[in-house]
C-alpha positions, 0 to 999 in steps of 0.5 A: 803311794801318791806323792803329794805336792809337798813331797814334790816341791821339797824334792825339787829343792833338794835336786837344785842343791844336789842333796837328798830329802831325809825326814822332810829335811834337806842338808847339803855341804857341797860345791854349790854351798852349805845349808839346810831346808826344813819342811813342815806340813802344818795342816792340809791348808798350810805348809812351810819351807825354812831355808838357811844357806850360803852359796859358793857360786851364784845360783840361778833358778828357772821355774818351769811352767806347769800345764795344771794349776798349782795347788799352793800359792807361796808367800816368801819372807826374808832375804832377797834373792840377789835383790831381784826377781826376773818375770818373763811373761808371754803377754805382749804388754808384760815382757821381761821385767826385773823387780828389785828390793833390798831389805827383809820383807814379804812378797806374794806373786802369781808368777810361779812358772814365769819367774827366775830367781838369782841367789848371790854367793858368799851371803848368809841367806834366810828365807821362809816359804809359807805355802797356802792351799789355793782355797785357803789363800782365797779365804784370806783374800775374801776378807777385804775388798782391798785384798781382792783388788790387789790380789786379783787372780785375773792380773799378774801381781807381785805384792811386797810388804816390808817387815814391821816389828811383829813380822821381824819378831816372828821371823826370828822365832821361826829361825830360833825353833830347833829341829826336833824340839818338842811341838816343833811342827805345832810351833811352826804352824802358829808362827807361820799363821801369824806371819800370814795374818800380819802380811795380809792385814798390813796390805789390807790397811793400805789406803790406796791400791793400784787399779791393776797389779800388772805393774806396767812400769819399771819399779826398780827406781822405786826400790832405789828410792827406798834404799836411799831413804833407808841409808840417809838417816841424819837429815831429811832427803829432798824430793829433788835429790831422789828424782835425780838419783832415780830418774823419775819425775817428782809426780811419778815418783811420789805416786808410785812410791805410795802405791807400792809401799803404802806410805808417802816418801816423807812418811816412810823416811820418818818411820825409818828414822823413828825405828832407828831411834827406838834402837838407839834409845834401847842401847842407852848410849846417847841422850835424846838430844843427840839422837834427835840431831843424829837422825835429822830432826830439827829439834828435840821437841820435834823428835818427841812429837813425831815419836809420840805420834807414831808410838803413843809414848814419849821417847823419855818414857820409852827409855824408862820402860827399857830400863825396867827389863 
């Protein structure tokens, strides 16, 4: 019987971790690390690999180029691979480049075969690879002019989208799905389909896109800026501070940040703080005034206006809703 691309790919992962495939599952506990890989062939068009592992040593995976075209394009969701992916292209205009990111998110790239992945040791990692058959991938892309621009097959692309609340919820549900649970494969298919839809929908809503997606620049400073914005929550972060820390001019930083993350620096930082405020409101340990001060809003009224504008509900009413459950 001819082995499918699913079987070949799952076996390749098993070989990397020096383990065996049993009933579309891989379990390992050896010198490399401890963990598991679960494979799901949900439909002819969509497959899922679910990874959970912790490594004893740094693991670097070098992808080998294939002469034939790939049958599937994966979209990855979850923890970063040591915060970076190395792309080493043959194009003289696209030499080795390091893409860095440092929070849970989703990304898709057509750099299979020229991408090297580096996974850190002593870190619990959870990753989902949702594999779309080429024609199915093209179907999604065809639904939006923006998607057709950003996922241009004639250009090298690596498109990152940070998890929104819906994606975080689906990600959690996928890892809560137990082995051999009734309708396990069907549940996985539904969750994966929704993850993919949310990923493409969010990207299609970006108002501005790069004219070409070869990223002819080092995007590491842009992700560093984002990391700073995620860390400093008790006050607004000045653009002057970011330019010094990231080594880019103000105009360049503003331009690239908007292109990659689909939001202005101010917008992004406010969204991060508002997301944190919802968590604090759910906990119920602080007053709204305390939360406003802790998250760098100039006043309680400023916080209330920003919260209502984003979530269409006041912080007070949001807190009341949480008390009902």
